[in-house]
C-alpha positions, 0 to 999 in steps of 0.5 A: 395762520398755522398752529403753534408748535411747542417743544419741551425737552426733559433730562434725567439720569438712569443708572449714572447715564444721562437721558433726554426726551424731547416731545413736540405738540405735533407728535402723537401721544398716548392720549392727544394733547397730553404728555404722560410720565411714568414707568409703564410703557403701555400708558406713558410717553416718557418712560422712567426706568426706576428700579426702586419704584419711587416713580409710579406706573402713571405718575405725572402729566404735562399738558400745553395751554395755547392760551398763554403758550405755556406747559403745565404739569399736574398729578396723574393720580390727584383723584385717587386716595393717595395721590403721587408726590410731585414737586416743582422746584421743591414746592409740592403741587396740588393743581396744575403748575406752570413749567419754565426752562431749567425748572426741576421736577421731582417725582417723589425723589426722582429728579427730572430737569426741564432743559428747554422749552420752545414755543414757535408763534403761528405764521400770519398771512396777510393778503395784499388788500389787507396789507394796503389797508394796514399801511394806509392806517399807519400813514394816517397816524404818522402825523398824530402825536401819540401820548402814552396810556396810563390807565392800565398801571397796576393799582396797589392797595394800601393797608387801610384800604384792605383793612376796610374792604369787603370780599363780595362775589359781586366785586371780583376785583376786590376778591382777586386782590384780597386773595392774591395778597394772602395766597400769591401761589394759589390757583383756585378761585372761590366765590366768596360771601361777604368776608371782612378783611379787617383782621389781615393786619392786626394791630399792635395791641388789642385782642384777636377778633374774627368778623361775624361775616367771616365766621359765618362763611367759614362755618359754611366750609368756605376755603377762602374764608377759612384761609383768611382766619389762619393767615392771622397766625401763618406767614404769608409765604406759606402755601395752604393746601387744605382748609376745612370746617370740621364741625361743632364740639357741642349740641345746638350751636352752643359748642366750639367750632373747629377749623383745620388746615395744612400748609407746606410747613405745618398742621394748624387748628383753630377752636372758636367758642362763645364770648371771644374764646379763640384757641390756635395750635399747630405743629411742624410737619417734620416734628409729627411722627404719628397720628390716629383718626378716632371714630368712637362708639356712641353707646357710652355717650348715650348711656351717660346721657340716659343716666343723667336724664333719669337724675334730672327728671327726679329733680325737676319733676317735683318742681313741675308738680309744685307748679301744677298744683299751685295753678290748679289751686290744690292746697290754695291758690298762691301767687308767691308759690307760682312765681317761686315754682316758675323761677325754680323750673326755669333755673333747673332746666337751664342748669340741666341743659348746661350740665348736659352740654358739659357732659358731651364736651367732657366726654369728647375730651376724654374719648377722642373723635377726630384727629390726633397727631403726636408732636415732638417738643424741643426739650430733651429728656435723659432716659434710663438707658443714658440716651436722649429723647424728646417730650411729646404733645398731642395735637387733638383736632376734634371732628363731628362724626358726620364730617370724619371724612374731612379729617381723613382728607386732612390726614392724606394731605398731611402725609403728602406734604410731610414727605415733601417737607422731609425732603427739604429739611433732611439737610438741615443741621442737627444739634449734637446732644 
């Protein structure tokens, strides 16, 4: 049996001249089995002459998977801090993306068209003995009536079945169906703890609820669980590129949990508090014009907490002294005094703890920690110079100090998706004010 022969042909324009290149799997490349695209002749097999330097020295890689006889494209700098921008049919890619004939690739703003893909199946040579045995099997089955097999028809899940199904890593079929229902173009697979899907199709009336097992899995930074949470607000045709857990705003589990995601259209944030407190906010990529990642100093917070502890001790210590005096019998043993002192002590400690929690939460409301994005609103305002400006809204995504690297990752992903989004919406009509 001979090996599969594959060919791919690409076309692009350089200085108003059409260029094309055809590479087969039998050709020798810089890296065996990989077709590299970029400006550097020392690293790349397909050289792009781009005087604007929009194409990187090593921008993209095309590989051939013999398992499904298909070509795939991937980012050659995906592991770097600021990876290159690659779009396939106007859709930005994160992992490998399958290619087809007449697919359009954009290396940032540089278009490349795939004119043809040829895959020649291997030639199978069968000996005479094997051929005779095959003919005998065919003759034996001629007199047998063949009935079509319907056991492999695709099974569709209705809404009620999906609502009551549970994603479990021990049941991969349900995992695959539930994830594909929400992310039809997502190629990564994740192991899921038990994630209830009863909120994927919210009822026409009632409040928004998050299943406890789903919230627990999302708090462990599970991508699929966080994506399911955002699917309650985000349309199904949006691809989620980034979804992370950003920590708790508070202490000892009594604060609010923060989750954020980046799609091909928006940046979104979900804040989950106690007693059913859920806040969702987002901003479209093309309306976000600036962003800041804050990591404040701890000195002011510790200073405020120290001052508060001093005042709290001045309030609590007399109650503790009264309780000790009642227990030791100084001034007379009195059960009523002990009972009143205990109630006062528990009430004072609870109040002090709640006030301490409120100080920390209000501190991080005033002193930001995390990512702040500026979103332009749709209401125009007339300035003193006679021009129009739009109102601005701050999208504040709180992040724990120890998880600020995730905020950096969110910001990098936002930049990449925003540039791709601007290429899509640049031809949208703009109202004349």
